[in-house]
C-alpha positions as YAML, in Angstrom:
chain: A
units: angstrom
residues:
- id: 1
  name: MET
  ca: [98.69, 112.23, 108.99]
- id: 2
  name: GLN
  ca: [101.01, 111.28, 105.93]
- id: 3
  name: LYS
  ca: [103.45, 109.79, 107.96]
- id: 4
  name: ILE
  ca: [101.06, 107.29, 109.00]
- id: 5
  name: PHE
  ca: [100.56, 106.31, 105.07]
- id: 6
  name: ARG
  ca: [104.18, 106.33, 104.66]
- id: 7
  name: ASN
  ca: [104.97, 104.23, 107.79]
- id: 8
  name: ALA
  ca: [101.75, 101.86, 106.23]
- id: 9
  name: LEU
  ca: [102.90, 101.94, 102.13]
- id: 10
  name: LEU
  ca: [106.97, 100.42, 103.82]
- id: 11
  name: THR
  ca: [105.31, 98.13, 105.91]
- id: 12
  name: SER
  ca: [103.21, 96.39, 102.90]
- id: 13
  name: PHE
  ca: [106.40, 96.59, 100.56]
- id: 14
  name: ALA
  ca: [107.99, 95.45, 103.42]
- id: 15
  name: SER
  ca: [104.77, 92.00, 103.74]
- id: 16
  name: LEU
  ca: [105.77, 91.46, 99.83]
- id: 17
  name: ALA
  ca: [109.45, 90.89, 100.39]
- id: 18
  name: LEU
  ca: [108.92, 88.52, 103.00]
- id: 19
  name: ALA
  ca: [106.15, 86.62, 101.72]
- id: 20
  name: ALA
  ca: [107.62, 86.24, 98.32]
- id: 21
  name: CYS
  ca: [105.15, 88.42, 96.59]
- id: 22
  name: ASP
  ca: [102.81, 85.90, 96.07]
- id: 23
  name: SER
  ca: [98.48, 85.42, 94.96]
- id: 24
  name: GLN
  ca: [98.01, 85.30, 98.83]
- id: 25
  name: ALA
  ca: [100.36, 88.39, 99.20]
- id: 26
  name: GLU
  ca: [98.91, 90.47, 97.08]
- id: 27
  name: ASN
  ca: [95.92, 89.94, 97.92]
- id: 28
  name: GLU
  ca: [96.22, 90.96, 101.70]
- id: 29
  name: VAL
  ca: [98.19, 94.40, 100.25]
- id: 30
  name: GLU
  ca: [94.80, 94.15, 98.06]
- id: 31
  name: GLN
  ca: [93.31, 94.28, 101.34]
- id: 32
  name: GLN
  ca: [95.48, 97.50, 102.81]
- id: 33
  name: ALA
  ca: [95.20, 99.27, 100.67]
- id: 34
  name: THR
  ca: [91.35, 99.36, 100.68]
- id: 35
  name: ALA
  ca: [91.50, 99.50, 104.35]
- id: 36
  name: LEU
  ca: [93.80, 102.52, 104.34]
- id: 37
  name: ASP
  ca: [91.74, 104.49, 102.14]
- id: 38
  name: GLU
  ca: [88.56, 103.61, 103.75]
- id: 39
  name: ALA
  ca: [90.26, 105.60, 107.26]
- id: 40
  name: ALA
  ca: [91.16, 108.18, 104.91]
- id: 41
  name: GLU
  ca: [88.14, 109.03, 104.16]
- id: 42
  name: ALA
  ca: [86.50, 108.24, 107.49]
- id: 43
  name: ASP
  ca: [89.52, 110.94, 108.51]
- id: 44
  name: ALA
  ca: [88.08, 113.15, 105.46]
- id: 45
  name: GLU
  ca: [84.37, 113.10, 106.41]
- id: 46
  name: MET
  ca: [84.64, 113.94, 110.04]
- id: 47
  name: MET
  ca: [87.25, 117.04, 109.78]
- id: 48
  name: GLU
  ca: [84.36, 118.22, 107.39]
- id: 49
  name: ALA
  ca: [81.12, 116.98, 109.52]
- id: 50
  name: PHE
  ca: [83.70, 119.11, 112.87]
- id: 51
  name: ALA
  ca: [84.06, 121.61, 110.62]
- id: 52
  name: GLN
  ca: [80.26, 123.12, 109.96]
- id: 53
  name: GLY
  ca: [79.48, 126.49, 110.20]
- id: 54
  name: ALA
  ca: [83.42, 126.82, 111.56]
- id: 55
  name: PRO
  ca: [85.04, 129.97, 109.61]
- id: 56
  name: ASP
  ca: [87.55, 128.52, 107.93]
- id: 57
  name: GLU
  ca: [85.07, 125.63, 106.77]
- id: 58
  name: GLN
  ca: [86.10, 125.71, 103.31]
- id: 59
  name: ALA
  ca: [89.49, 125.84, 103.79]
- id: 60
  name: VAL
  ca: [89.23, 122.63, 106.36]
- id: 61
  name: GLU
  ca: [87.07, 120.75, 103.70]
- id: 62
  name: ARG
  ca: [89.97, 121.11, 101.15]
- id: 63
  name: LYS
  ca: [91.94, 119.48, 103.54]
- id: 64
  name: ALA
  ca: [89.72, 116.87, 103.93]
- id: 65
  name: GLU
  ca: [89.81, 116.18, 99.95]
- id: 66
  name: ALA
  ca: [92.99, 116.13, 99.71]
- id: 67
  name: VAL
  ca: [93.01, 113.22, 103.18]
- id: 68
  name: ALA
  ca: [90.99, 111.57, 100.53]
- id: 69
  name: GLN
  ca: [92.91, 111.89, 97.46]
- id: 70
  name: GLU
  ca: [96.38, 110.75, 99.25]
- id: 71
  name: GLY
  ca: [94.40, 107.90, 100.69]
- id: 72
  name: GLU
  ca: [92.43, 107.05, 97.46]
- id: 73
  name: GLN
  ca: [95.95, 107.76, 95.43]
- id: 74
  name: LEU
  ca: [98.24, 104.77, 97.71]
- id: 75
  name: LYS
  ca: [95.66, 102.63, 97.45]
- id: 76
  name: ASP
  ca: [95.84, 102.41, 94.22]
- id: 77
  name: SER
  ca: [100.21, 102.41, 94.33]
- id: 78
  name: LEU
  ca: [99.84, 100.05, 96.16]
- id: 79
  name: GLU
  ca: [98.07, 98.06, 94.60]
- id: 80
  name: ASN
  ca: [100.00, 98.12, 91.28]
- id: 81
  name: ALA
  ca: [102.92, 97.40, 92.91]
- id: 82
  name: ALA
  ca: [101.13, 93.91, 94.17]
- id: 83
  name: ASP
  ca: [100.03, 93.64, 90.63]
- id: 84
  name: GLU
  ca: [103.24, 94.18, 89.14]
- id: 85
  name: MET
  ca: [104.76, 92.26, 92.00]
- id: 86
  name: ASP
  ca: [103.13, 89.75, 91.66]
- id: 87
  name: GLU
  ca: [103.37, 89.17, 87.55]
- id: 88
  name: THR
  ca: [107.97, 89.71, 87.91]
- id: 89
  name: PRO
  ca: [109.48, 85.73, 87.59]
- id: 90
  name: GLN
  ca: [110.87, 84.41, 90.88]
...
């Protein structure tokens, strides 16, 4: 899961660099960031659903929460980077 997020992060930064960091690029990165966050949340919900009634349910719930939190942090990082790059004079 972490490799997916890292690869997505690198791809998004590359997209920003190639797109000259204009407002459209910022919007696209923010859309990608939101999609990644939503995907992480869906993964977390699926993990929790499969863990219901399992002996390790609490451990899986903690892992699911970490996955959801990682997605949120990635989204925030991407949005902040897009904002900063958009504000940088060209």
